C-alpha positions as CSV (number, residue, x, y, z in Angstrom):
1,X,12.9,-9.4,13.0
2,X,12.3,-8.7,9.3
3,X,10.9,-11.3,6.9
4,X,12.3,-11.9,3.5
5,X,9.6,-10.0,1.6
6,X,10.0,-7.0,3.8
7,X,13.8,-7.0,3.3
8,X,13.3,-7.4,-0.4
9,X,11.1,-4.4,-0.6
10,X,13.7,-2.3,1.4
11,X,16.5,-3.5,-0.9
12,X,14.6,-2.5,-4.0
13,X,13.7,0.9,-2.6
14,X,17.3,1.7,-1.9
15,X,18.0,1.4,-5.7
16,X,15.5,4.1,-6.5
17,X,16.3,7.7,-7.4
18,X,15.2,10.2,-4.8
19,X,12.2,12.1,-6.2
20,X,11.7,15.6,-4.6
21,X,8.2,17.0,-4.3
22,X,7.7,20.3,-6.0
23,X,5.3,23.0,-4.9
24,X,4.0,23.5,-8.4
25,X,2.9,19.9,-8.6
26,X,-0.4,20.4,-6.9
27,X,-3.0,19.3,-9.3
28,X,-6.0,17.2,-8.6
29,X,-7.7,16.6,-5.3
30,X,-8.1,12.9,-4.3
31,X,-11.7,12.6,-3.1
32,X,-11.4,9.0,-1.8
33,X,-8.7,6.5,-1.1
34,X,-9.7,3.0,-2.1
35,X,-7.3,0.3,-1.3
36,X,-6.6,-2.8,-3.4
37,X,-9.0,-5.6,-3.4
38,X,-6.2,-8.1,-2.8
39,X,-4.6,-8.5,0.6
40,X,-1.1,-7.3,1.4
41,X,1.1,-10.5,1.4
42,X,2.3,-11.4,4.8
43,X,5.6,-9.9,5.4
44,X,5.0,-6.7,3.5
45,X,5.3,-3.5,5.4
46,X,3.0,-3.1,8.3
47,X,1.9,0.4,7.2
48,X,-1.6,1.4,6.5
49,X,-3.6,0.3,3.6
50,X,-7.3,0.6,3.7
51,X,-10.4,-0.6,1.8
52,X,-13.0,2.0,1.4
53,X,-16.5,1.5,0.1
54,X,-19.7,3.5,-0.3
55,X,-21.9,0.7,1.0
56,X,-23.6,1.1,4.4
57,X,-22.5,-2.4,5.2
58,X,-18.7,-1.6,4.9
59,X,-17.4,1.8,6.0
60,X,-13.8,2.6,6.4
61,X,-12.2,2.6,9.7
62,X,-11.3,5.4,11.9
63,X,-10.1,5.5,15.3
64,X,-7.9,6.5,18.1
65,X,-6.1,4.9,21.1
66,X,-2.8,5.7,22.5
67,X,-3.2,9.4,22.7
68,X,-5.8,8.8,24.1
69,X,-6.0,5.9,26.6
70,X,-9.6,5.1,25.6
71,X,-10.7,1.7,26.9
72,X,-13.5,-0.4,25.5
73,X,-16.1,0.8,28.0
74,X,-15.4,4.4,27.3
75,X,-15.5,3.8,23.5
76,X,-19.0,2.5,23.9
77,X,-20.3,5.5,25.7
78,X,-22.3,8.2,23.9
79,X,-20.1,10.8,22.3
80,X,-21.2,14.4,22.9
81,X,-21.6,17.0,20.1
82,X,-18.8,19.5,20.5
83,X,-19.6,23.1,21.1
84,X,-15.9,24.1,21.2
85,X,-14.9,27.0,18.9
86,X,-13.1,26.0,15.7
87,X,-9.6,27.3,15.1
88,X,-7.6,27.2,11.8
89,X,-4.6,25.0,11.4
90,X,-1.4,27.0,12.1
91,X,1.9,25.4,11.0
92,X,3.7,27.1,13.9
93,X,1.3,25.9,16.6
94,X,2.8,23.9,19.5
95,X,-0.6,22.3,20.4
96,X,-3.4,20.9,18.3
97,X,-6.8,20.6,20.0
98,X,-9.1,17.7,18.9
99,X,-12.8,17.4,19.7
100,X,-14.6,14.0,19.7
101,X,-16.9,13.4,16.7
102,X,-20.6,12.8,17.7
103,X,-20.5,9.0,16.9
104,X,-20.8,6.1,19.3
105,X,-18.9,2.8,18.7
106,X,-21.8,0.4,19.5
107,X,-19.6,-2.7,18.9
108,X,-16.1,-3.5,17.9
109,X,-14.4,-6.8,17.5
110,X,-12.0,-8.9,15.3
111,X,-13.8,-10.8,12.6
112,X,-14.3,-11.6,8.9
113,X,-16.0,-9.3,6.5
114,X,-18.4,-11.2,4.2
115,X,-16.8,-12.1,1.0
116,X,-13.2,-11.7,2.2
117,X,-10.8,-14.6,2.3
118,X,-9.1,-13.5,5.6
119,X,-10.5,-15.3,8.6
120,X,-10.5,-12.9,11.6
121,X,-8.4,-10.5,9.6
122,X,-10.5,-7.4,9.9
123,X,-11.7,-5.0,12.6
124,X,-15.5,-4.9,12.5
125,X,-17.6,-2.2,14.2
126,X,-21.0,-0.6,14.3
127,X,-21.1,3.2,14.3
128,X,-24.1,5.3,15.6
129,X,-24.7,9.0,15.0
130,X,-25.6,10.2,18.5
131,X,-26.3,13.8,17.5
132,X,-29.3,15.5,15.9
133,X,-27.4,16.5,12.8
134,X,-26.1,14.4,9.9
135,X,-22.5,13.4,10.2
136,X,-20.8,13.4,6.8
137,X,-17.5,11.8,5.7
138,X,-15.8,15.1,5.8
139,X,-16.8,15.7,9.4
140,X,-14.5,13.2,11.0
141,X,-11.2,11.4,11.0
142,X,-9.6,8.9,13.3
143,X,-6.6,7.1,14.6
144,X,-6.4,3.3,14.6
145,X,-4.0,1.5,16.9
146,X,-3.3,-2.0,18.2
147,X,-1.7,-3.3,21.4
148,X,-0.5,-6.8,22.5
149,X,-3.0,-8.7,24.7
150,X,-0.4,-8.9,27.4
151,X,0.1,-5.1,27.5
152,X,-3.2,-3.6,26.4
153,X,-2.1,0.0,27.3
154,X,1.1,-0.1,25.2
155,X,0.3,0.3,21.5
156,X,2.8,-0.9,18.9
157,X,0.9,-0.1,15.6
158,X,-0.8,3.2,14.9
159,X,-2.0,5.4,12.0
160,X,-4.5,8.0,10.9
161,X,-7.5,6.7,9.0
162,X,-10.4,8.3,7.2
163,X,-13.9,8.4,8.6
164,X,-16.9,6.8,6.9
165,X,-17.3,7.7,3.3
166,X,-21.1,8.3,3.6
167,X,-23.3,10.6,5.6
168,X,-24.7,9.0,8.8
169,X,-28.1,10.3,9.7
170,X,-29.1,11.2,13.3
171,X,-29.7,8.0,15.2
172,X,-28.6,5.8,12.3
173,X,-26.2,2.9,12.9
174,X,-24.0,1.6,10.1
175,X,-21.5,-1.2,9.8
176,X,-17.8,-0.6,9.3
177,X,-14.8,-2.8,8.7
178,X,-11.1,-2.3,8.1
179,X,-8.2,-4.6,7.1
180,X,-4.9,-3.5,8.5
181,X,-1.5,-4.6,7.1
182,X,1.4,-5.7,9.3
183,X,2.8,-9.0,10.4
184,X,3.3,-7.7,13.9
185,X,-0.5,-7.8,14.3
186,X,-1.0,-11.4,13.1
187,X,-0.4,-15.0,14.0
188,X,2.6,-16.7,12.6
189,X,0.6,-19.3,10.7
190,X,-2.1,-17.1,9.1
191,X,-3.7,-13.7,8.6
192,X,-5.6,-13.7,11.8
193,X,-5.3,-10.6,13.9
194,X,-4.0,-11.4,17.3
195,X,-3.6,-8.0,18.9
196,X,-6.2,-5.7,20.5
197,X,-7.6,-2.9,18.3
198,X,-8.5,0.6,19.7
199,X,-10.3,3.3,17.9
200,X,-12.2,6.6,18.3
201,X,-13.3,9.4,16.1
202,X,-12.5,13.1,16.0
203,X,-14.1,16.1,14.3
204,X,-12.3,17.2,11.1
205,X,-11.4,20.5,12.5
206,X,-9.2,21.8,15.3
207,X,-10.4,23.5,18.5
208,X,-8.8,25.6,21.2
209,X,-6.6,23.3,23.3
210,X,-8.4,24.6,26.4
211,X,-11.7,23.2,25.0
212,X,-10.3,20.0,23.4
213,X,-11.0,16.4,24.4
214,X,-7.5,15.5,23.3
215,X,-4.4,17.7,22.7
216,X,-1.5,16.7,20.5
217,X,1.6,18.6,21.6
218,X,4.4,19.3,19.2
219,X,7.7,17.7,20.1
220,X,11.0,19.5,20.4
221,X,12.0,17.7,17.2
222,X,11.8,20.1,14.4
223,X,11.2,19.0,10.8
224,X,12.6,21.2,7.9
225,X,10.0,20.5,5.2
226,X,12.5,21.7,2.6
227,X,14.5,18.6,3.4
228,X,11.6,16.2,2.8
229,X,11.9,13.9,-0.2
230,X,10.2,10.8,-1.3
231,X,11.1,7.5,-2.9
232,X,8.3,5.7,-4.8
233,X,7.9,2.0,-5.3
234,X,5.2,0.1,-7.1
235,X,4.3,-3.1,-5.2
236,X,2.0,-4.4,-7.9
237,X,-1.4,-5.8,-7.3
238,X,-2.9,-2.3,-7.2
239,X,-0.6,-1.2,-4.4
240,X,2.2,1.3,-4.1
241,X,4.7,2.1,-1.4
242,X,6.1,5.6,-0.7
243,X,9.1,6.2,1.6
244,X,9.2,9.7,3.1
245,X,12.7,10.7,4.1
246,X,13.1,13.5,6.7
247,X,15.6,15.2,9.0
248,X,14.7,15.8,12.6
249,X,16.6,18.4,14.8
250,X,16.4,18.5,18.6
251,X,15.7,22.2,19.3
252,X,15.5,21.7,23.1
253,X,18.2,21.5,25.8
254,X,17.2,18.0,26.7
255,X,17.7,14.6,25.0
256,X,14.6,13.3,23.3
257,X,13.8,9.5,23.2
258,X,12.2,8.6,19.9
259,X,10.1,6.0,21.7
260,X,8.2,8.8,23.2
261,X,7.1,10.6,20.0
262,X,5.0,10.0,17.0
263,X,5.1,11.3,13.4
264,X,2.0,12.8,11.8
265,X,2.3,12.6,8.0
266,X,0.0,14.0,5.4
267,X,0.1,14.8,1.6
268,X,-1.9,17.9,0.8
269,X,-3.2,19.1,-2.6
270,X,-3.7,22.7,-1.4
271,X,-2.2,25.1,1.2
272,X,-5.4,25.0,3.2
273,X,-5.2,21.2,3.9
274,X,-3.9,19.8,7.2
275,X,-3.9,16.4,8.8
276,X,-7.5,17.0,9.8
277,X,-8.7,17.6,6.3
278,X,-10.6,14.9,4.6
279,X,-8.9,15.3,1.2
280,X,-5.4,15.0,2.5
281,X,-3.7,11.5,2.5
282,X,-2.8,10.9,6.2
283,X,-0.7,8.6,8.3
284,X,0.6,8.3,11.8
285,X,3.9,6.6,12.4
286,X,6.4,5.5,15.0
287,X,9.7,7.4,14.7
288,X,12.0,4.6,15.9
289,X,13.6,2.3,13.2
290,X,11.1,-0.2,12.0
291,X,13.4,-2.4,9.9
292,X,16.7,-4.1,10.5
293,X,18.5,-2.0,7.9
294,X,17.3,1.3,9.6
295,X,20.1,2.4,12.0
296,X,19.4,6.0,13.2
297,X,19.8,6.7,16.9
298,X,16.7,6.4,19.1
299,X,17.9,9.1,21.5
300,X,18.5,12.6,20.0
301,X,20.8,15.0,21.9
302,X,20.3,18.8,22.0
303,X,21.0,20.4,18.6
304,X,21.6,16.9,17.0
305,X,20.0,16.1,13.6
306,X,19.0,12.6,12.6
307,X,17.8,11.2,9.3
308,X,14.7,9.1,9.5
309,X,12.2,7.6,7.0
310,X,8.6,6.5,7.0
311,X,7.2,3.9,4.6
312,X,3.5,4.0,3.8
313,X,1.2,1.9,1.7
314,X,-1.7,2.9,-0.4
315,X,-3.5,2.0,-3.6
316,X,-2.4,3.2,-7.0
317,X,-5.0,6.0,-7.1
318,X,-3.2,7.9,-4.3
319,X,-1.5,10.6,-6.2
320,X,1.3,11.4,-3.9
321,X,3.4,13.2,-6.5
322,X,0.9,16.0,-7.3
323,X,0.8,16.8,-3.6
324,X,3.0,18.4,-1.0
325,X,4.3,16.2,1.9
326,X,4.1,17.5,5.5
327,X,5.5,15.9,8.7
328,X,5.2,17.0,12.3
329,X,6.5,15.2,15.4
330,X,4.2,15.1,18.4
331,X,4.7,13.8,21.9
332,X,3.1,10.4,22.3
333,X,0.1,11.2,24.5
334,X,0.3,7.7,26.0
335,X,3.8,8.6,27.3
336,X,2.8,12.1,28.6
337,X,-0.7,11.4,30.0
């Protein structure tokens, strides 16, 4: 079911000229992503838009679920400091090992951040550094997801988010909040979040899969990055929408159900940046059609290629077009665990 505003945005984007990314357009590094101070109108895309601030009382969100099957009780346990050996990102790797960040989620609930007009429209939490070392913004990233109350182990909204934009001292607890977009998460009569949030933090570096707390496994759906191109759209009110268009090819001898995979998307300003790098602009996305006018097949046969797209939201300071886009498809850990 697509509301009128969502359909209007899609129709407008179809009129835009495809704008390819060029390798030479790598200019400045975005040090922070600050989202607009006005809410995404109900019915806009459900994609990620965050609100980041340097105040201790309002940190950006980060988290993980799905992959990850982390329940509330586990999330509130103390997170250990990883001793796993770091490994560099390798674009040809079939597995990506993630280590837990040394932070504890002391409390997490749906609520209202002081000064915001949305009643029960944010995810609020308290984050505690459980290590004996300071934990900086660059030291962690996360994945935030939601699931219906009736099926808490089946997420239907997920994305990568940045960690706190300040250093958390050993033993220090700070407040954090995040306002997600997406009508699927909210009540029909208002902006209240009606689904269950899940989050966890990971260190901003990869580790050997054998030593990892979570392993993201590359799917048999290959992405030719030379085929990636982007359509930009200015939503106004300090927001912009970017549609990433991609071609996926099933390189295996079995059919692949798109319900069982996820897309990891990032925009890098240097060759050294990956989806775990703080200065990349990152998202996670379902690969099945998310709009009524998206019609690609949801089951991909061996050697078959399908065209898909991912629409993401951010603020106007997110300089997508001086960066290089990357997309990998991973097996949904919830489906393979």
